[in-house]
C-alpha positions as CSV (number, residue, x, y, z in Angstrom):
1,X,0.0,0.0,0.0
2,X,1.7,3.2,-1.2
3,X,0.6,5.4,1.6
4,X,3.7,7.6,1.4
5,X,3.2,8.7,-2.2
6,X,2.9,12.5,-2.7
7,X,-0.6,13.7,-3.1
8,X,-1.6,16.0,-5.9
9,X,-2.6,19.5,-4.8
10,X,-6.2,19.1,-6.0
11,X,-6.7,16.0,-3.9
12,X,-5.2,17.6,-0.8
13,X,-7.5,20.7,-1.2
14,X,-10.5,18.4,-1.6
15,X,-9.7,16.5,1.5
16,X,-9.2,19.7,3.4
17,X,-12.6,20.9,2.3
18,X,-14.2,17.7,3.4
19,X,-12.5,18.0,6.8
20,X,-13.9,21.5,7.2
21,X,-17.3,20.1,6.4
22,X,-17.0,17.5,9.1
23,X,-15.9,20.1,11.6
24,X,-18.3,22.9,10.9
25,X,-21.4,21.2,9.4
26,X,-21.4,17.6,10.5
27,X,-20.2,18.4,14.1
28,X,-17.9,15.4,13.9
29,X,-15.6,14.6,16.8
30,X,-11.9,15.7,16.4
31,X,-10.6,12.1,16.3
32,X,-13.2,11.2,13.6
33,X,-12.0,14.1,11.5
34,X,-8.4,13.1,12.0
35,X,-9.1,9.5,11.2
36,X,-11.1,10.2,8.1
37,X,-8.5,12.6,6.9
38,X,-5.8,10.0,7.4
39,X,-7.8,7.3,5.6
40,X,-8.6,9.6,2.7
41,X,-4.9,10.6,2.2
42,X,-3.9,7.0,2.3
43,X,-6.5,6.2,-0.4
44,X,-5.5,9.2,-2.5
45,X,-1.8,8.1,-2.4
46,X,-2.9,4.7,-3.6
47,X,-4.9,6.3,-6.4
48,X,-2.0,8.5,-7.4
49,X,0.3,5.5,-7.8
50,X,-2.3,4.1,-10.2
51,X,-2.4,7.4,-12.1
52,X,-5.7,8.6,-10.7
53,X,-7.0,11.3,-8.4
54,X,-9.8,11.5,-5.8
55,X,-11.9,13.5,-8.2
56,X,-11.7,10.9,-11.0
57,X,-11.2,7.5,-9.3
58,X,-13.8,4.9,-10.2
59,X,-15.4,2.0,-8.4
60,X,-12.7,-0.4,-9.7
61,X,-10.1,1.8,-8.1
62,X,-12.0,1.7,-4.8
63,X,-12.3,-2.1,-5.0
64,X,-8.7,-2.5,-5.8
65,X,-7.7,-0.4,-2.7
66,X,-10.0,-2.5,-0.4
67,X,-8.6,-5.7,-1.9
68,X,-5.1,-4.5,-1.2
69,X,-6.0,-4.1,2.5
70,X,-7.2,-7.7,2.8
71,X,-4.9,-9.7,5.0
72,X,-2.8,-6.6,6.0
73,X,-5.2,-4.9,8.4
74,X,-8.1,-6.1,10.6
75,X,-11.6,-6.2,9.1
76,X,-12.7,-3.5,11.5
77,X,-10.0,-1.2,10.1
78,X,-11.1,-1.9,6.5
79,X,-14.7,-1.2,7.5
80,X,-13.6,2.1,9.0
81,X,-11.6,3.1,5.9
82,X,-14.6,2.2,3.7
83,X,-16.9,4.3,5.9
84,X,-14.5,7.3,5.4
85,X,-14.7,6.8,1.6
86,X,-18.5,6.4,1.6
87,X,-18.9,9.6,3.6
88,X,-16.4,11.4,1.4
89,X,-17.8,10.4,-2.0
90,X,-21.4,10.9,-0.8
91,X,-20.4,14.5,0.1
92,X,-18.7,14.9,-3.2
93,X,-21.8,13.8,-5.1
94,X,-24.0,16.1,-3.0
95,X,-21.8,19.1,-3.5
96,X,-21.3,18.6,-7.2
97,X,-17.6,17.7,-6.9
98,X,-18.4,14.5,-8.7
99,X,-21.5,13.3,-10.6
100,X,-21.2,9.7,-9.3
101,X,-20.4,7.9,-6.0
102,X,-17.9,5.1,-6.7
103,X,-18.3,3.7,-3.2
104,X,-22.1,3.6,-3.1
105,X,-22.6,-0.1,-3.8
106,X,-19.7,-1.4,-1.8
107,X,-20.4,-3.3,1.4
108,X,-18.2,-3.4,4.5
109,X,-16.5,-6.7,5.3
110,X,-18.2,-8.8,8.0
111,X,-16.5,-7.9,11.2
112,X,-14.7,-10.4,13.4
113,X,-16.5,-11.3,16.5
114,X,-14.4,-10.8,19.6
115,X,-15.0,-10.1,23.2
116,X,-13.4,-6.8,24.3
117,X,-11.3,-7.0,27.5
118,X,-13.0,-6.4,30.9
119,X,-12.3,-6.9,34.5
120,X,-14.3,-9.0,36.9
121,X,-16.0,-7.3,39.8
122,X,-13.4,-8.7,42.2
123,X,-10.6,-7.4,40.0
124,X,-12.2,-4.0,39.7
125,X,-12.6,-3.7,43.5
126,X,-8.9,-4.8,43.9
127,X,-7.8,-2.1,41.6
128,X,-9.9,0.6,43.2
129,X,-9.3,-0.4,46.8
130,X,-5.6,-0.7,46.2
131,X,-5.2,3.1,45.8
132,X,-4.5,4.0,49.4
133,X,-1.3,6.0,49.1
134,X,-1.3,9.4,50.8
135,X,-1.1,12.6,48.9
136,X,-2.9,14.6,46.2
137,X,-1.8,12.5,43.2
138,X,-3.1,9.1,44.5
139,X,-6.3,11.0,45.6
140,X,-6.7,12.3,42.1
141,X,-5.9,8.9,40.6
142,X,-8.5,7.1,42.7
143,X,-11.1,9.7,41.7
144,X,-10.3,9.1,38.0
145,X,-10.7,5.4,38.3
146,X,-13.8,5.6,40.5
147,X,-15.5,8.0,38.0
148,X,-14.6,5.9,35.0
149,X,-16.1,2.8,36.6
150,X,-19.1,4.5,38.2
151,X,-20.2,6.2,35.0
152,X,-18.9,4.2,32.1
153,X,-18.0,7.4,30.3
154,X,-15.3,7.5,27.6
155,X,-11.8,8.7,28.6
156,X,-12.3,11.7,26.3
157,X,-15.4,12.6,28.1
158,X,-13.7,12.2,31.5
159,X,-10.9,14.7,30.7
160,X,-13.4,17.1,29.4
161,X,-15.3,17.2,32.7
162,X,-15.7,20.5,34.4
163,X,-16.7,20.9,38.1
164,X,-19.9,22.6,36.8
165,X,-20.8,19.3,35.1
166,X,-20.9,17.4,38.4
167,X,-24.3,17.5,40.2
168,X,-23.8,16.1,43.7
169,X,-27.4,16.6,44.8
170,X,-28.8,14.8,41.7
171,X,-25.9,12.3,41.6
172,X,-25.3,12.8,37.9
173,X,-22.6,14.2,35.6
174,X,-23.2,16.0,32.3
175,X,-20.8,14.8,29.5
176,X,-20.2,15.8,25.9
177,X,-20.0,12.7,23.8
178,X,-19.4,11.7,20.2
179,X,-20.8,14.2,17.7
180,X,-20.9,16.8,20.5
181,X,-24.0,15.2,21.9
182,X,-24.7,16.0,25.5
183,X,-26.1,13.4,27.9
184,X,-26.6,13.1,31.7
185,X,-25.1,10.0,33.4
186,X,-25.7,8.7,36.9
187,X,-22.7,8.6,39.3
188,X,-22.4,6.6,42.5
189,X,-21.9,7.9,46.0
190,X,-18.4,6.3,46.2
191,X,-17.2,8.1,43.1
192,X,-18.6,11.4,44.4
193,X,-16.8,10.8,47.7
194,X,-13.6,10.2,45.8
195,X,-14.0,13.4,43.9
196,X,-14.5,15.3,47.2
197,X,-11.4,13.7,48.7
198,X,-9.4,14.6,45.7
199,X,-10.6,18.2,45.7
200,X,-9.7,18.6,49.4
201,X,-6.2,17.0,48.9
202,X,-5.2,19.0,45.8
203,X,-2.9,21.9,46.7
204,X,-4.7,25.3,46.5
205,X,-1.9,26.8,44.5
206,X,-2.1,24.1,41.8
207,X,-5.4,25.1,40.1
208,X,-4.2,26.7,36.9
209,X,-7.4,25.5,35.2
210,X,-10.2,26.4,37.7
211,X,-12.9,24.7,35.6
212,X,-11.4,21.3,34.8
213,X,-12.0,18.5,37.2
214,X,-8.9,16.4,36.6
215,X,-5.6,18.2,36.6
216,X,-1.9,17.3,35.9
217,X,0.9,18.1,38.4
218,X,1.2,21.6,36.9
219,X,-2.5,22.4,37.4
220,X,-3.6,22.1,33.8
221,X,-6.3,19.7,32.4
222,X,-5.2,16.1,32.0
223,X,-4.9,14.6,28.6
224,X,-6.4,11.3,27.4
225,X,-2.9,9.8,27.1
226,X,-2.1,10.8,30.7
227,X,-5.2,9.1,32.0
228,X,-4.3,5.9,30.1
229,X,-0.9,5.9,31.8
230,X,-2.5,6.4,35.2
231,X,-5.0,3.6,34.7
232,X,-2.3,1.2,33.4
233,X,-0.1,1.9,36.5
234,X,-2.8,1.1,39.1
235,X,-4.1,-1.9,37.1
236,X,-0.6,-3.4,36.8
237,X,-0.1,-2.8,40.5
238,X,-3.3,-4.8,41.3
239,X,-2.1,-7.8,39.3
240,X,-5.2,-8.3,37.2
241,X,-5.6,-10.9,34.4
242,X,-5.4,-8.2,31.7
243,X,-3.6,-4.9,31.3
244,X,-6.9,-2.9,31.4
245,X,-7.2,0.4,29.6
246,X,-9.7,3.2,30.4
247,X,-11.9,1.7,27.7
248,X,-11.8,-1.7,29.5
249,X,-13.3,0.2,32.5
250,X,-16.2,1.2,30.2
251,X,-16.6,-2.4,29.1
252,X,-16.5,-3.6,32.7
253,X,-19.1,-1.0,33.8
254,X,-21.5,-2.2,31.1
255,X,-20.9,-5.9,31.8
256,X,-21.4,-5.6,35.5
257,X,-24.6,-3.6,35.0
258,X,-26.0,-6.2,32.7
259,X,-25.0,-9.1,34.9
260,X,-26.7,-7.2,37.8
261,X,-30.0,-7.2,36.0
262,X,-29.9,-3.8,34.2
263,X,-31.9,-3.4,31.0
264,X,-29.8,-3.3,27.9
265,X,-31.5,-0.3,26.5
266,X,-30.9,1.6,29.7
267,X,-27.2,0.8,29.4
268,X,-27.3,2.0,25.8
269,X,-28.6,5.4,27.0
270,X,-26.0,5.7,29.7
271,X,-23.1,4.8,27.4
272,X,-24.4,7.1,24.7
273,X,-24.5,4.5,21.9
274,X,-26.5,5.2,18.9
275,X,-27.0,1.5,18.1
276,X,-28.1,-1.2,20.5
277,X,-25.7,-3.7,18.7
278,X,-22.8,-1.6,19.8
279,X,-23.9,-1.9,23.4
280,X,-24.2,-5.6,23.0
281,X,-20.6,-5.8,22.0
282,X,-19.6,-4.0,25.1
283,X,-21.3,-6.5,27.5
284,X,-20.3,-10.0,28.6
285,X,-23.0,-12.1,30.0
286,X,-21.6,-15.1,32.0
287,X,-23.1,-18.5,31.3
288,X,-24.5,-18.8,34.9
289,X,-26.6,-15.8,34.4
290,X,-27.8,-17.0,31.0
291,X,-28.7,-20.4,32.5
292,X,-30.6,-18.7,35.3
293,X,-32.6,-16.5,32.9
294,X,-33.4,-19.6,30.8
295,X,-34.6,-21.6,33.8
296,X,-36.8,-18.8,34.9
297,X,-38.3,-17.7,31.6
298,X,-38.6,-20.9,29.5
299,X,-41.7,-22.9,30.3
300,X,-40.1,-26.3,29.4
301,X,-36.8,-25.7,31.1
């Protein structure tokens, strides 16, 4: 795959226009814009090697590109790249850049079925209860992990939290999710107590960002990458089966709710998923629970 080939100026300008559309008209998330832009530039480089451009490539060129990905990347990655092309060419046809849509009839490859990693309830408690070190940094770290597990929010949503988003009386937090969609999520008393402990422990002179909930050592808002490192450190210290990431906390939250009897559609609302099928991939129902549901519900069990 010739991803390093130089792009023609017209293709680069076209991709930049599409990125501007995603940002200002489609309200796409920053990582979506970055991902689609990267995928389109990779495809444009492939087309350039074959003597084509984004404005002129045909369906055969798109198929050849996708065929070249087979066996080199996961099917989920191929599906994402095709989604970028579909969005782009649909926009091209709608705005008059092209008369046709060369990706309109192409179907995404069937995705591999796999269970995303998650921690058991015992493992999760071992991680959270293991943060007992004194000082402001451990207090902050415990609050981070407690909030991730208590709410199931994305790590990008966590770092975007402001104190004004935390409603202690209502026991909810307001988060800005994908597509800049706002939703309100319940938060448990234990996580709220951890937030209070962190706020009390944090040095008064280290609040450079007064609005942000989670701060770095210099008093500025934490980044997604920093939170990932914090989570990895405490999970490793707890000696769990897997090296859980912040996203694994989200999976664990959903799984534990479902195994505890929560309705799948309610979990979908909390997680902010547009599709119920996405929520289903986030949850792991153990066989004992399935057997219990079967025995209770099926008349001939």
